[in-house]
Backbone atoms as SQL, in Angstrom:
CREATE TABLE atoms (id INTEGER PRIMARY KEY, chain TEXT, resi INTEGER, resn TEXT, atom TEXT, x REAL, y REAL, z REAL);
INSERT INTO atoms VALUES
  (1, 'A', 1, 'MET', 'N', 0.877, -1.361, 0.221),
  (2, 'A', 1, 'MET', 'CA', 0.027, -0.016, -0.025),
  (3, 'A', 1, 'MET', 'C', 1.092, 1.268, 0.019),
  (4, 'A', 2, 'LYS', 'N', 0.721, 1.944, -1.088),
  (5, 'A', 2, 'LYS', 'CA', 1.197, 3.361, -0.649),
  (6, 'A', 2, 'LYS', 'C', 0.110, 4.892, -0.973),
  (7, 'A', 3, 'LYS', 'N', 0.850, 5.334, -0.269),
  (8, 'A', 3, 'LYS', 'CA', -0.175, 6.776, -0.223),
  (9, 'A', 3, 'LYS', 'C', 0.718, 8.199, -0.192),
  (10, 'A', 4, 'PHE', 'N', -0.403, 8.872, -1.093),
  (11, 'A', 4, 'PHE', 'CA', 0.259, 9.960, -1.679),
  (12, 'A', 4, 'PHE', 'C', -0.455, 11.392, -1.172),
  (13, 'A', 5, 'SER', 'N', -0.143, 12.179, -0.891),
  (14, 'A', 5, 'SER', 'CA', -0.769, 13.687, -0.606),
  (15, 'A', 5, 'SER', 'C', -0.596, 14.163, -2.010),
  (16, 'A', 6, 'LEU', 'N', -2.022, 14.400, -2.419),
  (17, 'A', 6, 'LEU', 'CA', -2.195, 15.120, -3.750),
  (18, 'A', 6, 'LEU', 'C', -1.837, 16.574, -3.386),
  (19, 'A', 7, 'THR', 'N', -2.251, 17.117, -2.358),
  (20, 'A', 7, 'THR', 'CA', -2.181, 18.363, -2.064),
  (21, 'A', 7, 'THR', 'C', -0.418, 18.907, -2.188),
  (22, 'A', 8, 'ALA', 'N', 0.396, 18.211, -1.419),
  (23, 'A', 8, 'ALA', 'CA', 1.511, 18.480, -1.210),
  (24, 'A', 8, 'ALA', 'C', 2.440, 18.051, -2.566),
  (25, 'A', 9, 'LEU', 'N', 1.960, 16.865, -3.546),
  (26, 'A', 9, 'LEU', 'CA', 2.586, 16.887, -4.854),
  (27, 'A', 9, 'LEU', 'C', 2.206, 18.212, -5.723),
  (28, 'A', 10, 'ALA', 'N', 0.811, 18.496, -6.035),
  (29, 'A', 10, 'ALA', 'CA', 0.234, 19.550, -6.282),
  (30, 'A', 10, 'ALA', 'C', 1.242, 20.852, -6.252),
  (31, 'A', 11, 'ARG', 'N', 1.403, 21.245, -4.971),
  (32, 'A', 11, 'ARG', 'CA', 2.321, 22.394, -4.571),
  (33, 'A', 11, 'ARG', 'C', 3.747, 22.363, -5.337),
  (34, 'A', 12, 'THR', 'N', 4.619, 21.251, -5.119),
  (35, 'A', 12, 'THR', 'CA', 5.409, 20.530, -5.298),
  (36, 'A', 12, 'THR', 'C', 5.650, 20.786, -7.282),
  (37, 'A', 13, 'GLN', 'N', 4.695, 20.254, -7.860),
  (38, 'A', 13, 'GLN', 'CA', 4.816, 20.652, -9.226),
  (39, 'A', 13, 'GLN', 'C', 4.741, 21.785, -9.660),
  (40, 'A', 14, 'ILE', 'N', 3.870, 22.590, -9.024),
  (41, 'A', 14, 'ILE', 'CA', 3.431, 24.194, -9.229),
  (42, 'A', 14, 'ILE', 'C', 4.901, 24.805, -9.318),
  (43, 'A', 15, 'ARG', 'N', 5.451, 24.721, -7.898),
  (44, 'A', 15, 'ARG', 'CA', 6.524, 25.142, -7.897),
  (45, 'A', 15, 'ARG', 'C', 8.155, 24.825, -8.976),
  (46, 'A', 16, 'GLN', 'N', 8.027, 23.720, -9.204),
  (47, 'A', 16, 'GLN', 'CA', 8.706, 23.296, -10.139),
  (48, 'A', 16, 'GLN', 'C', 8.040, 23.930, -11.721),
  (49, 'A', 17, 'ALA', 'N', 7.496, 24.037, -12.095),
  (50, 'A', 17, 'ALA', 'CA', 6.825, 24.314, -13.261),
  (51, 'A', 17, 'ALA', 'C', 7.144, 25.972, -13.413),
  (52, 'A', 18, 'ILE', 'N', 6.814, 26.467, -12.241),
  (53, 'A', 18, 'ILE', 'CA', 7.264, 28.152, -12.497),
  (54, 'A', 18, 'ILE', 'C', 8.454, 28.376, -12.850),
  (55, 'A', 19, 'VAL', 'N', 9.576, 27.834, -12.165),
  (56, 'A', 19, 'VAL', 'CA', 10.997, 27.959, -12.674),
  (57, 'A', 19, 'VAL', 'C', 11.411, 27.185, -13.769),
  (58, 'A', 20, 'ALA', 'N', 10.378, 26.078, -14.438),
  (59, 'A', 20, 'ALA', 'CA', 10.943, 25.445, -15.690),
  (60, 'A', 20, 'ALA', 'C', 11.021, 26.529, -16.863),
  (61, 'A', 21, 'PRO', 'N', 12.040, 26.009, -17.715),
  (62, 'A', 21, 'PRO', 'CA', 11.775, 26.589, -18.884),
  (63, 'A', 21, 'PRO', 'C', 10.886, 26.743, -19.817),
  (64, 'A', 22, 'ALA', 'N', 10.168, 25.338, -19.527),
  (65, 'A', 22, 'ALA', 'CA', 9.346, 25.428, -20.417),
  (66, 'A', 22, 'ALA', 'C', 7.644, 25.479, -19.635),
  (67, 'A', 23, 'GLY', 'N', 7.866, 26.006, -18.583),
  (68, 'A', 23, 'GLY', 'CA', 6.473, 26.315, -17.451),
  (69, 'A', 23, 'GLY', 'C', 5.636, 25.271, -17.173),
  (70, 'A', 24, 'ARG', 'N', 6.296, 24.018, -17.174),
  (71, 'A', 24, 'ARG', 'CA', 5.484, 22.870, -16.926),
  (72, 'A', 24, 'ARG', 'C', 6.394, 21.544, -16.102),
  (73, 'A', 25, 'SER', 'N', 5.410, 20.677, -15.223),
  (74, 'A', 25, 'SER', 'CA', 6.374, 19.781, -14.337),
  (75, 'A', 25, 'SER', 'C', 5.681, 18.683, -14.188),
  (76, 'A', 26, 'ALA', 'N', 5.847, 17.244, -14.237),
  (77, 'A', 26, 'ALA', 'CA', 4.910, 16.431, -13.991),
  (78, 'A', 26, 'ALA', 'C', 5.574, 15.293, -13.347),
  (79, 'A', 27, 'SER', 'N', 5.013, 14.488, -12.808),
  (80, 'A', 27, 'SER', 'CA', 5.148, 13.279, -11.669),
  (81, 'A', 27, 'SER', 'C', 4.293, 12.003, -11.694),
  (82, 'A', 28, 'THR', 'N', 4.622, 10.905, -12.171),
  (83, 'A', 28, 'THR', 'CA', 3.839, 9.763, -12.288),
  (84, 'A', 28, 'THR', 'C', 3.578, 9.505, -11.084),
  (85, 'A', 29, 'VAL', 'N', 2.094, 9.324, -10.475),
  (86, 'A', 29, 'VAL', 'CA', 2.262, 8.899, -9.242),
  (87, 'A', 29, 'VAL', 'C', 1.724, 7.279, -9.193),
  (88, 'A', 30, 'PHE', 'N', 1.247, 7.197, -10.275),
  (89, 'A', 30, 'PHE', 'CA', 0.797, 5.845, -10.926),
  (90, 'A', 30, 'PHE', 'C', 0.777, 5.215, -11.982),
  (91, 'A', 31, 'GLY', 'N', 1.344, 4.029, -12.059),
  (92, 'A', 31, 'GLY', 'CA', 1.246, 3.337, -13.298),
  (93, 'A', 31, 'GLY', 'C', 2.528, 3.601, -14.115),
  (94, 'A', 32, 'GLY', 'N', 2.312, 3.191, -15.715),
  (95, 'A', 32, 'GLY', 'CA', 3.471, 3.274, -16.386),
  (96, 'A', 32, 'GLY', 'C', 3.302, 2.251, -17.808),
  (97, 'A', 33, 'HIS', 'N', 3.839, 2.022, -18.148),
  (98, 'A', 33, 'HIS', 'CA', 4.026, 1.165, -19.534),
  (99, 'A', 33, 'HIS', 'C', 3.563, -0.183, -19.178),
  (100, 'A', 34, 'GLU', 'N', 3.619, -0.724, -18.014),
  (101, 'A', 34, 'GLU', 'CA', 3.335, -2.092, -17.484),
  (102, 'A', 34, 'GLU', 'C', 1.823, -2.094, -17.555),
  (103, 'A', 35, 'HIS', 'N', 1.280, -0.843, -17.362),
  (104, 'A', 35, 'HIS', 'CA', -0.200, -0.723, -16.446),
  (105, 'A', 35, 'HIS', 'C', -1.145, -0.151, -17.562),
  (106, 'A', 36, 'THR', 'N', -2.418, -0.892, -17.327),
  (107, 'A', 36, 'THR', 'CA', -3.362, -0.196, -17.825),
  (108, 'A', 36, 'THR', 'C', -3.759, 1.391, -17.809),
  (109, 'A', 37, 'MET', 'N', -3.672, 1.692, -16.266),
  (110, 'A', 37, 'MET', 'CA', -4.174, 3.104, -15.835),
  (111, 'A', 37, 'MET', 'C', -2.818, 3.582, -15.712),
  (112, 'A', 38, 'ARG', 'N', -2.730, 4.908, -15.620),
  (113, 'A', 38, 'ARG', 'CA', -1.803, 5.676, -15.138),
  (114, 'A', 38, 'ARG', 'C', -2.141, 7.222, -14.864),
  (115, 'A', 39, 'GLN', 'N', -1.692, 7.602, -13.403),
  (116, 'A', 39, 'GLN', 'CA', -1.974, 8.646, -13.157),
  (117, 'A', 39, 'GLN', 'C', -1.090, 10.207, -12.820),
  (118, 'A', 40, 'THR', 'N', -0.843, 10.766, -13.196),
  (119, 'A', 40, 'THR', 'CA', 0.362, 11.812, -13.031),
  (120, 'A', 40, 'THR', 'C', -0.430, 13.270, -12.979),
  (121, 'A', 41, 'VAL', 'N', 0.465, 14.042, -11.783),
  (122, 'A', 41, 'VAL', 'CA', 0.320, 15.072, -11.183),
  (123, 'A', 41, 'VAL', 'C', 1.368, 15.831, -12.437),
  (124, 'A', 42, 'ILE', 'N', 0.406, 17.050, -12.766),
  (125, 'A', 42, 'ILE', 'CA', 1.215, 18.222, -13.599),
  (126, 'A', 42, 'ILE', 'C', 1.057, 19.253, -12.971),
  (127, 'A', 43, 'GLY', 'N', 2.088, 20.044, -13.333),
  (128, 'A', 43, 'GLY', 'CA', 2.036, 21.494, -12.762),
  (129, 'A', 43, 'GLY', 'C', 2.196, 22.198, -13.727),
  (130, 'A', 44, 'ILE', 'N', 1.787, 23.625, -13.944),
  (131, 'A', 44, 'ILE', 'CA', 1.465, 24.353, -15.424),
  (132, 'A', 44, 'ILE', 'C', 1.736, 25.470, -14.966),
  (133, 'A', 45, 'LYS', 'N', 2.621, 26.547, -15.101),
  (134, 'A', 45, 'LYS', 'CA', 2.774, 27.701, -15.042),
  (135, 'A', 45, 'LYS', 'C', 1.624, 28.623, -15.782),
  (136, 'A', 46, 'ALA', 'N', 0.622, 29.902, -14.927),
  (137, 'A', 46, 'ALA', 'CA', 0.047, 30.713, -15.813),
  (138, 'A', 46, 'ALA', 'C', 0.179, 30.724, -17.055),
  (139, 'A', 47, 'SER', 'N', -0.686, 31.018, -17.985),
  (140, 'A', 47, 'SER', 'CA', -0.290, 31.243, -19.469),
  (141, 'A', 47, 'SER', 'C', 0.562, 30.042, -20.361),
  (142, 'A', 48, 'VAL', 'N', 0.342, 29.019, -19.729),
  (143, 'A', 48, 'VAL', 'CA', 1.462, 28.034, -20.375),
  (144, 'A', 48, 'VAL', 'C', 0.051, 27.123, -20.868),
  (145, 'A', 49, 'THR', 'N', 0.629, 26.457, -22.098),
  (146, 'A', 49, 'THR', 'CA', -0.300, 25.307, -22.933),
  (147, 'A', 49, 'THR', 'C', 0.382, 24.310, -23.178),
  (148, 'A', 50, 'LEU', 'N', -0.456, 22.961, -22.885),
  (149, 'A', 50, 'LEU', 'CA', 0.482, 21.738, -22.874),
  (150, 'A', 50, 'LEU', 'C', -0.174, 21.577, -24.415),
  (151, 'A', 51, 'GLN', 'N', 1.111, 21.267, -25.653),
  (152, 'A', 51, 'GLN', 'CA', 0.351, 21.210, -26.839),
  (153, 'A', 51, 'GLN', 'C', -0.716, 19.716, -26.820),
  (154, 'A', 52, 'GLU', 'N', -1.159, 20.015, -28.123),
  (155, 'A', 52, 'GLU', 'CA', -2.495, 19.176, -28.650),
  (156, 'A', 52, 'GLU', 'C', -2.064, 17.982, -28.523),
  (157, 'A', 53, 'HIS', 'N', -2.858, 16.969, -28.070),
  (158, 'A', 53, 'HIS', 'CA', -2.485, 15.326, -28.340),
  (159, 'A', 53, 'HIS', 'C', -3.846, 14.568, -28.306),
  (160, 'A', 54, 'GLU', 'N', -3.304, 13.345, -28.478),
  (161, 'A', 54, 'GLU', 'CA', -4.257, 12.272, -28.749),
  (162, 'A', 54, 'GLU', 'C', -4.981, 11.904, -27.872),
  (163, 'A', 55, 'ASN', 'N', -6.142, 11.767, -27.483),
  (164, 'A', 55, 'ASN', 'CA', -6.459, 10.567, -26.386),
  (165, 'A', 55, 'ASN', 'C', -6.800, 9.059, -26.213),
  (166, 'A', 56, 'PRO', 'N', -5.727, 8.204, -26.085),
  (167, 'A', 56, 'PRO', 'CA', -5.872, 6.834, -26.783),
  (168, 'A', 56, 'PRO', 'C', -6.738, 6.003, -25.719),
  (169, 'A', 57, 'GLY', 'N', -7.472, 6.671, -25.039),
  (170, 'A', 57, 'GLY', 'CA', -8.620, 5.473, -24.321),
  (171, 'A', 57, 'GLY', 'C', -9.406, 6.512, -23.540),
  (172, 'A', 58, 'GLU', 'N', -9.887, 6.144, -22.003),
  (173, 'A', 58, 'GLU', 'CA', -10.395, 7.015, -21.337),
  (174, 'A', 58, 'GLU', 'C', -9.639, 7.870, -20.627),
  (175, 'A', 59, 'ALA', 'N', -10.248, 9.106, -20.481),
  (176, 'A', 59, 'ALA', 'CA', -9.017, 9.864, -19.313),
  (177, 'A', 59, 'ALA', 'C', -9.685, 11.061, -18.713),
  (178, 'A', 60, 'THR', 'N', -9.384, 11.462, -17.551),
  (179, 'A', 60, 'THR', 'CA', -10.313, 12.520, -16.742),
  (180, 'A', 60, 'THR', 'C', -8.886, 13.703, -16.301),
  (181, 'A', 61, 'VAL', 'N', -9.414, 14.612, -15.919),
  (182, 'A', 61, 'VAL', 'CA', -8.191, 15.451, -15.399),
  (183, 'A', 61, 'VAL', 'C', -9.068, 16.289, -14.362),
  (184, 'A', 62, 'MET', 'N', -8.439, 15.896, -13.038),
  (185, 'A', 62, 'MET', 'CA', -8.879, 16.940, -11.905),
  (186, 'A', 62, 'MET', 'C', -8.148, 17.653, -11.330),
  (187, 'A', 63, 'VAL', 'N', -8.549, 19.164, -11.339),
  (188, 'A', 63, 'VAL', 'CA', -7.642, 20.285, -11.404),
  (189, 'A', 63, 'VAL', 'C', -7.424, 20.130, -9.429),
  (190, 'A', 64, 'LEU', 'N', -6.065, 19.929, -9.045),
  (191, 'A', 64, 'LEU', 'CA', -6.222, 19.808, -7.691),
  (192, 'A', 64, 'LEU', 'C', -5.927, 21.331, -7.268),
  (193, 'A', 65, 'SER', 'N', -5.419, 22.680, -8.216),
  (194, 'A', 65, 'SER', 'CA', -5.284, 23.484, -7.469),
  (195, 'A', 65, 'SER', 'C', -5.167, 24.262, -8.752),
  (196, 'A', 66, 'GLY', 'N', -5.692, 25.772, -8.888),
  (197, 'A', 66, 'GLY', 'CA', -5.598, 26.642, -9.695),
  (198, 'A', 66, 'GLY', 'C', -7.191, 26.633, -10.965),
  (199, 'A', 67, 'ARG', 'N', -6.494, 26.989, -11.912),
  (200, 'A', 67, 'ARG', 'CA', -7.732, 26.945, -13.396),
  (201, 'A', 67, 'ARG', 'C', -7.139, 26.811, -14.490),
  (202, 'A', 68, 'ILE', 'N', -7.909, 26.084, -15.258),
  (203, 'A', 68, 'ILE', 'CA', -7.224, 25.304, -16.460),
  (204, 'A', 68, 'ILE', 'C', -8.574, 25.460, -17.656),
  (205, 'A', 69, 'THR', 'N', -8.048, 25.546, -18.774),
  (206, 'A', 69, 'THR', 'CA', -8.748, 25.626, -19.638),
  (207, 'A', 69, 'THR', 'C', -8.484, 24.087, -20.600),
  (208, 'A', 70, 'LEU', 'N', -9.684, 23.307, -20.795),
  (209, 'A', 70, 'LEU', 'CA', -9.558, 22.093, -21.937),
  (210, 'A', 70, 'LEU', 'C', -10.080, 22.651, -23.222),
  (211, 'A', 71, 'THR', 'N', -9.467, 22.466, -24.404),
  (212, 'A', 71, 'THR', 'CA', -10.025, 22.686, -25.478),
  (213, 'A', 71, 'THR', 'C', -9.597, 21.525, -26.288),
  (214, 'A', 72, 'SER', 'N', -11.517, 21.090, -26.851),
  (215, 'A', 72, 'SER', 'CA', -11.141, 19.868, -28.186),
  (216, 'A', 72, 'SER', 'C', -12.028, 20.331, -29.056),
  (217, 'A', 73, 'ASN', 'N', -11.625, 19.774, -29.961),
  (218, 'A', 73, 'ASN', 'CA', -12.928, 19.773, -31.175),
  (219, 'A', 73, 'ASN', 'C', -13.701, 21.325, -31.344),
  (220, 'A', 74, 'GLY', 'N', -12.764, 22.207, -31.156),
  (221, 'A', 74, 'GLY', 'CA', -13.434, 23.382, -31.363),
  (222, 'A', 74, 'GLY', 'C', -14.529, 24.009, -29.923),
  (223, 'A', 75, 'ASP', 'N', -14.375, 23.211, -29.200),
  (224, 'A', 75, 'ASP', 'CA', -15.223, 23.575, -27.717),
  (225, 'A', 75, 'ASP', 'C', -13.764, 23.528, -26.771),
  (226, 'A', 76, 'SER', 'N', -14.259, 24.380, -25.622),
  (227, 'A', 76, 'SER', 'CA', -13.517, 24.651, -24.324),
  (228, 'A', 76, 'SER', 'C', -14.268, 24.636, -23.660),
  (229, 'A', 77, 'TRP', 'N', -13.559, 23.885, -22.035),
  (230, 'A', 77, 'TRP', 'CA', -14.286, 24.229, -20.966),
  (231, 'A', 77, 'TRP', 'C', -13.380, 24.481, -19.737),
  (232, 'A', 78, 'GLU', 'N', -13.773, 25.546, -18.851),
  (233, 'A', 78, 'GLU', 'CA', -12.751, 25.657, -18.044),
  (234, 'A', 78, 'GLU', 'C', -13.260, 25.479, -16.540),
  (235, 'A', 79, 'ALA', 'N', -12.207, 24.900, -15.954),
  (236, 'A', 79, 'ALA', 'CA', -12.230, 24.192, -14.672),
  (237, 'A', 79, 'ALA', 'C', -11.532, 24.963, -13.596),
  (238, 'A', 80, 'ARG', 'N', -11.583, 24.246, -12.347),
  (239, 'A', 80, 'ARG', 'CA', -11.147, 25.393, -11.577),
  (240, 'A', 80, 'ARG', 'C', -10.645, 24.447, -10.066),
  (241, 'A', 81, 'THR', 'N', -10.165, 24.617, -9.233),
  (242, 'A', 81, 'THR', 'CA', -9.732, 24.089, -8.124),
  (243, 'A', 81, 'THR', 'C', -10.989, 22.563, -7.508),
  (244, 'A', 82, 'GLY', 'N', -11.011, 21.423, -7.664),
  (245, 'A', 82, 'GLY', 'CA', -11.930, 20.445, -7.280),
  (246, 'A', 82, 'GLY', 'C', -12.561, 19.860, -8.572),
  (247, 'A', 83, 'ASP', 'N', -12.265, 20.807, -9.493),
  (248, 'A', 83, 'ASP', 'CA', -13.570, 19.993, -10.836),
  (249, 'A', 83, 'ASP', 'C', -12.862, 19.111, -11.556),
  (250, 'A', 84, 'LEU', 'N', -13.552, 18.051, -11.838),
  (251, 'A', 84, 'LEU', 'CA', -13.180, 16.804, -12.719),
  (252, 'A', 84, 'LEU', 'C', -13.845, 16.997, -13.770),
  (253, 'A', 85, 'LEU', 'N', -13.193, 16.865, -15.253),
  (254, 'A', 85, 'LEU', 'CA', -13.332, 17.162, -16.473),
  (255, 'A', 85, 'LEU', 'C', -13.465, 15.760, -17.114),
  (256, 'A', 86, 'LEU', 'N', -14.303, 15.283, -18.122),
  (257, 'A', 86, 'LEU', 'CA', -14.276, 14.022, -18.611),
  (258, 'A', 86, 'LEU', 'C', -13.291, 14.419, -20.192),
  (259, 'A', 87, 'MET', 'N', -11.863, 13.671, -20.420),
  (260, 'A', 87, 'MET', 'CA', -11.635, 14.129, -21.540),
  (261, 'A', 87, 'MET', 'C', -12.162, 13.619, -22.740),
  (262, 'A', 88, 'PRO', 'N', -12.749, 14.288, -23.543),
  (263, 'A', 88, 'PRO', 'CA', -13.312, 13.949, -24.978),
  (264, 'A', 88, 'PRO', 'C', -12.536, 13.352, -25.982),
  (265, 'A', 89, 'ALA', 'N', -12.820, 12.317, -26.589),
  (266, 'A', 89, 'ALA', 'CA', -12.147, 11.653, -27.714),
  (267, 'A', 89, 'ALA', 'C', -11.813, 12.293, -28.529),
  (268, 'A', 90, 'GLY', 'N', -10.561, 12.170, -29.161),
  (269, 'A', 90, 'GLY', 'CA', -9.753, 12.945, -29.992),
  (270, 'A', 90, 'GLY', 'C', -8.411, 13.600, -29.469),
  (271, 'A', 91, 'ARG', 'N', -8.239, 14.888, -30.677),
  (272, 'A', 91, 'ARG', 'CA', -7.298, 15.956, -29.803),
  (273, 'A', 91, 'ARG', 'C', -7.720, 16.701, -28.886),
  (274, 'A', 92, 'SER', 'N', -6.953, 17.454, -27.896),
  (275, 'A', 92, 'SER', 'CA', -7.228, 18.243, -27.151),
  (276, 'A', 92, 'SER', 'C', -6.307, 18.853, -26.507),
  (277, 'A', 93, 'GLN', 'N', -5.953, 19.797, -25.599),
  (278, 'A', 93, 'GLN', 'CA', -5.119, 20.590, -25.144),
  (279, 'A', 93, 'GLN', 'C', -5.497, 21.340, -23.886),
  (280, 'A', 94, 'LEU', 'N', -4.539, 21.392, -23.354),
  (281, 'A', 94, 'LEU', 'CA', -4.872, 22.171, -21.954),
  (282, 'A', 94, 'LEU', 'C', -3.940, 23.381, -21.780),
  (283, 'A', 95, 'SER', 'N', -4.658, 24.283, -21.223),
  (284, 'A', 95, 'SER', 'CA', -4.299, 25.604, -20.800),
  (285, 'A', 95, 'SER', 'C', -4.308, 26.244, -19.191),
  (286, 'A', 96, 'ALA', 'N', -3.089, 26.779, -18.343),
  (287, 'A', 96, 'ALA', 'CA', -3.550, 27.364, -17.664),
  (288, 'A', 96, 'ALA', 'C', -3.751, 28.722, -17.420),
  (289, 'A', 97, 'ILE', 'N', -4.955, 28.981, -16.810),
  (290, 'A', 97, 'ILE', 'CA', -5.408, 30.345, -16.516),
  (291, 'A', 97, 'ILE', 'C', -4.589, 30.880, -15.624),
  (292, 'A', 98, 'GLU', 'N', -4.154, 30.018, -14.638),
  (293, 'A', 98, 'GLU', 'CA', -3.492, 30.904, -13.387),
  (294, 'A', 98, 'GLU', 'C', -2.296, 29.484, -13.006),
  (295, 'A', 99, 'ASP', 'N', -1.522, 29.851, -12.355),
  (296, 'A', 99, 'ASP', 'CA', -0.399, 28.391, -11.708),
  (297, 'A', 99, 'ASP', 'C', -1.616, 27.636, -11.103),
  (298, 'A', 100, 'SER', 'N', -1.336, 26.337, -11.866),
  (299, 'A', 100, 'SER', 'CA', -2.071, 25.013, -11.586),
  (300, 'A', 100, 'SER', 'C', -1.590, 23.928, -11.660),
  (301, 'A', 101, 'ALA', 'N', -2.394, 23.002, -10.869),
  (302, 'A', 101, 'ALA', 'CA', -1.954, 21.201, -10.940),
  (303, 'A', 101, 'ALA', 'C', -3.030, 20.588, -11.076),
  (304, 'A', 102, 'VAL', 'N', -3.235, 19.833, -12.181),
  (305, 'A', 102, 'VAL', 'CA', -3.912, 18.578, -12.317),
  (306, 'A', 102, 'VAL', 'C', -3.484, 17.288, -11.956),
  (307, 'A', 103, 'LEU', 'N', -4.235, 16.415, -11.956),
  (308, 'A', 103, 'LEU', 'CA', -3.816, 14.982, -11.947),
  (309, 'A', 103, 'LEU', 'C', -4.884, 14.170, -13.531),
  (310, 'A', 104, 'LEU', 'N', -3.757, 13.912, -13.948),
  (311, 'A', 104, 'LEU', 'CA', -4.524, 13.439, -15.166),
  (312, 'A', 104, 'LEU', 'C', -4.439, 11.698, -14.871),
  (313, 'A', 105, 'SER', 'N', -5.605, 11.379, -15.491),
  (314, 'A', 105, 'SER', 'CA', -5.557, 9.536, -15.325),
  (315, 'A', 105, 'SER', 'C', -6.401, 9.164, -16.165),
  (316, 'A', 106, 'VAL', 'N', -5.635, 8.043, -17.290),
  (317, 'A', 106, 'VAL', 'CA', -5.533, 7.661, -18.551),
  (318, 'A', 106, 'VAL', 'C', -5.641, 6.147, -17.960),
  (319, 'A', 107, 'ALA', 'N', -6.744, 5.589, -18.624),
  (320, 'A', 107, 'ALA', 'CA', -6.947, 3.914, -18.559),
  (321, 'A', 107, 'ALA', 'C', -6.832, 3.355, -20.441),
  (322, 'A', 108, 'LYS', 'N', -5.585, 3.456, -20.671),
  (323, 'A', 108, 'LYS', 'CA', -5.512, 3.159, -22.102),
  (324, 'A', 108, 'LYS', 'C', -6.539, 1.827, -22.581),
  (325, 'A', 109, 'LEU', 'N', -6.786, 1.991, -23.861),
  (326, 'A', 109, 'LEU', 'CA', -7.705, 1.103, -24.832),
  (327, 'A', 109, 'LEU', 'C', -6.920, -0.005, -24.626),
  (328, 'A', 110, 'GLY', 'N', -7.093, -1.073, -25.180),
  (329, 'A', 110, 'GLY', 'CA', -5.956, -2.419, -25.583),
  (330, 'A', 110, 'GLY', 'C', -5.551, -2.553, -24.218),
  (331, 'A', 111, 'ARG', 'N', -4.329, -3.222, -24.847),
  (332, 'A', 111, 'ARG', 'CA', -3.714, -4.076, -23.685),
  (333, 'A', 111, 'ARG', 'C', -2.359, -2.976, -22.841),
  (334, 'A', 112, 'PRO', 'N', -1.877, -3.003, -21.479),
  (335, 'A', 112, 'PRO', 'CA', -0.892, -2.185, -21.534),
  (336, 'A', 112, 'PRO', 'C', 0.079, -2.205, -22.253),
  (337, 'A', 113, 'GLY', 'N', 0.885, -0.898, -22.262),
  (338, 'A', 113, 'GLY', 'CA', 2.226, -0.458, -23.227),
  (339, 'A', 113, 'GLY', 'C', 1.914, -0.146, -24.519),
  (340, 'A', 114, 'VAL', 'N', 0.993, -0.317, -25.065),
  (341, 'A', 114, 'VAL', 'CA', 0.362, -0.146, -26.417),
  (342, 'A', 114, 'VAL', 'C', 0.453, 1.515, -26.443),
  (343, 'A', 115, 'SER', 'N', -0.401, 2.574, -26.444),
  (344, 'A', 115, 'SER', 'CA', -0.021, 3.846, -26.870),
  (345, 'A', 115, 'SER', 'C', -0.511, 4.192, -25.269),
  (346, 'A', 116, 'GLU', 'N', -0.148, 5.539, -24.870),
  (347, 'A', 116, 'GLU', 'CA', -0.804, 6.304, -23.695),
  (348, 'A', 116, 'GLU', 'C', -0.847, 7.702, -24.364),
  (349, 'A', 117, 'LEU', 'N', -1.983, 8.523, -23.534),
  (350, 'A', 117, 'LEU', 'CA', -1.862, 9.973, -23.369),
  (351, 'A', 117, 'LEU', 'C', -0.694, 10.248, -22.760),
  (352, 'A', 118, 'GLU', 'N', -0.107, 11.301, -23.794),
  (353, 'A', 118, 'GLU', 'CA', 1.312, 11.679, -23.131),
  (354, 'A', 118, 'GLU', 'C', 1.257, 13.061, -23.643),
  (355, 'A', 119, 'PHE', 'N', 1.423, 14.218, -22.360),
  (356, 'A', 119, 'PHE', 'CA', 2.032, 15.738, -22.831),
  (357, 'A', 119, 'PHE', 'C', 3.405, 15.644, -22.894),
  (358, 'A', 120, 'ASP', 'N', 3.824, 16.490, -23.904),
  (359, 'A', 120, 'ASP', 'CA', 4.914, 17.259, -24.294),
  (360, 'A', 120, 'ASP', 'C', 5.548, 17.663, -23.198),
  (361, 'A', 121, 'LEU', 'N', 6.329, 16.914, -22.060),
  (362, 'A', 121, 'LEU', 'CA', 6.972, 17.757, -20.763),
  (363, 'A', 121, 'LEU', 'C', 8.197, 18.168, -20.962),
  (364, 'A', 122, 'THR', 'N', 9.038, 18.226, -22.070),
  (365, 'A', 122, 'THR', 'CA', 10.144, 18.143, -22.143),
  (366, 'A', 122, 'THR', 'C', 10.594, 20.122, -22.643);
């Protein structure tokens, strides 16, 4: 059994995102290539957009801190601390309205290790 404080992880990722050249930082808290599900805490500096990506399965974004906008297929949704967004199928992007942290949860379609939802965090 492992226990994580998402509040503490969110604070850490936001601090790291603020000083990172790309304005973002991430830490996987569960999963990886050998699992179907993956959960990642992502910190995003205000005004930074994570590039558009393809959703390869079922995914949610929970706002741990701050405010974000999710855009997909010409539609957009704003969310703030405590909100949970169901990621639409297809391509989408995430933008931070203010310094923010989200928990991205993805259950890949098919078998583990095939394809996964990954933001370009480099």
